[in-house]
C-alpha positions, 0 to 999 in steps of 0.5 A: 413231849420232847421237842421235834428236830429242827428238819430244815436244818437239818436239810440245809447241813446235807445240803451244804456237806453235798455242795461241799462234797461237789466243789471239792471244798470244806463246808466252811468254805461253803459258808463263806462263799454263799455269805459272800465272804472275800476270802473265797476267790471269786471263781469258787464264789460263783461255783458254789452259788450255781450248786447252791441254785440246783441244790434249791439250797437256802441260805440260813440268815440267822447263821449269816448274821453271826458271820456278820459279826453281830455274833460275840460268842467263844465255843471252850471244848473240852474233850473227853479222852476214852483212854486218859479219863480225865473229867470236866471235874478236874480241878485243872480244867475247872480253873483253865474254864474259870480263867477262859471266862473272866479273860471273855468277859473282859473282852466282852466275849459271850462264852460257850462251853461244850463237850465232844468225844476227843476221837471226833475233835473235828465234829467242833468245826460244826460250832464255826461253821453253822455260826455259833460261835466265831472262833475255838479255844479247845483245852487240851489237844490229846492224841489227836494232833492230825485233827487239829492240823485238819482243823486249822488247813480249814482255816477254822479258828481255833486255838489249843491249850496244849504243848507244841508240836513238829508240823504243827500248824494249829495255834497253841497256848500252853505252860513251858511242859519240858522246863517243868519236868526238868525243874520236879527231877531236878528238885528231887534230884537234889533232895539225894533222891535217885529212884523217881518213878513218873505216873503219867501217860506219855502219849499225851503230848504235854505229859510225853514233853514232862517225861523228856524234861524229866530224862533230861535230868536225870542224865545231866546228873549221871542218874539213869533211865528205868523204864520199869519206873514209868508207869502209864497212869489215866486221869481216875482213882485208881489209877495211881493206885494200880501204878504203887502197887505193881512198883510195890510188887514188881520188887521197885520198892527202893523207889525213893521218889514220885513225879507225878503228871498232875497234883490229883494223880500225885494226891492220890498215889500220897495216899497209895503210899500211906495205905501200903505204909511207905512214909512222905517223904521220909520213905517216897518225895512226890512231886506233882503238876499243875498248882491246883487250889488243892494242892495246898492241902493236902496231907502233906501239903504237895510240892508242884510246877505251878502252871500260869492259868489265869496267864493262860486266860488271856493268851489264848483269847488273845491269840483267838481274837488276833486269828478270828482277825486274819492275823496268823498266829505261833505258838506261846509258851508260858513260864512255869515254876518250882513250889516246894511244899513238905511233900517232897522234903524232909523237914528237921526234927522238932527240938 
């Protein structure tokens, strides 16, 4: 038989929600007040205590112990976005999770890996509110900037792998996407390419920054930007193939390069180009983004923008532990670099 849900825990959660509503504060503030945190002013603590007694609320002692730092667990959360369709099995996610695991182990923390619906990012706060984790690392901000700002405003210690945005309240750690987009396009332009297709979903903040860098590089070179060469591509196998087919069928056969917002999309685009009889890099040069391990073994080996994933884990964990310790943390921008392989450079003929 399946175990019955813990009705007492559910009752406590609902009571805490009632207290928060009546007191006009967040559930995390209620949790802190009931555990005697000095981060909540005395008047608010007293009011919450009176409401708790009126509702016969009993403090969850195990959660209280976790709040007293006997807990050393950090939650690493990978959102699933139904529109982008990027799964946790994506090689970039796996590399990032491994980097975080190494960084957390080095500092003596345990890692709790979790998956949430990107449409409800604020639900990750429950991991903190009930004491399962003392802080949260979120891999990807997706399209839900406002939800992340709300988490930060509530005082939830959260650090996000992503791009820096205006009016941002939460701390991000991320590669320099604007520079990365510029480097990729400058490289293709240096190979004599002028009709460069961009594959990626610019509604995602990191991809939007890469597209902005792409446009900057074109403008600096005096090359016109063509909206017809920009295709919204989700992180799924058919997405890149549909984009390449659309480019060819729309009379955009003159495109001579592809800048893909991820290595996985770039590798799938190369496969679609081969099926269409286009040679890489002779007919179409291709460059990706991330420099996953698979990029060096693609056919042909994939040029890409390297993101410092191993450094990212260290920086994310350092920023989060400082937040937990009460230090405000500004966004951190990590360097990226161009890695040139055969997918974007036509080699001289063998003699």
